[in-house]
N, C-alpha and C positions, 0 to 999 in steps of 0.2 A: 321656560321663562313665562314669566307672567307679565302683561300689563304694562307692569309698574318697570319692568327694565331686572327686576333681581329672578335669583332662582330661589326653586323653591327643594323641599326636601327630596322631591322625589323627581328632580331631575341630577341634585346631587348624588342622589344613589344608582341613577341609571348610569354616569360617567365613573363611580367607583367603580362596578359591576363591570362593566365596559371592560375599564384598563384590568383586573383583576384575570381578566376570561386572559384577556391578549399579553400579558404575565406570564399566563400558566399555559399560553401556544409555545409562548417561545422559550418554556423552560423542558415543556417536552421537547421541541426543536430540537436545542442541546441538547434533552439524554439520550436521545437517539443520533444526532450526531457523534456525541461520545461511544456510543455500542459500534457503529459504523466503524467508527476510525479506531477503536479496541481490534474490531474485527479484521479491517486491513492490515493494521502491526501483525495479527499474527501470520496471515498471510502473507505476508514480505517478507517475518521469520523464514516461512516453514519454505520459501523458496530460494530465500539465499540457503539455508539449511541443503536443499537436496544442491542446488549449483558448488556445494563445499565439497561435498560428496561425489559428486561428477566430478570436479578436479582432481581428489583425491585420486579417481581411479584415470583418466585418463590424461594427466604429464607425466605420470612414469611407463605407462601402455607407449604414447608419443616417444617417449623418450626412445624406449627397448625397441619402437619400428623405428625409429628415427637411426639406429645403431645396426640392426638384421636392414636398413636399407643402404646405408656408406657399405656394411662387411659384403651382399650381393654386390653390390656397382664396383666394387673392388675387385673381386674373384670373375668378374664376366667379361672385364677391360679382353680386350683379343692383345695376344703376346706379340710384342712386333718380332720378328723375322729377322735375324739375322747372319 
């Protein structure tokens, strides 16, 4: 700003450049944030797929183990003497 209180062309150009730099910085931050969200989304999908695979194996295994436990428990009870 000069002594008359008006902005010079140099002052206006400085503000334009600063505004453009700030805009570029925000856009780069949003772009990096988008890549991070894509990576986290793929990571969570992989973890969810792993959980589904484990549950497909573990649920039948637990049912079979429970049936075997109940059968062994029924046969291991001492017979009542008469």
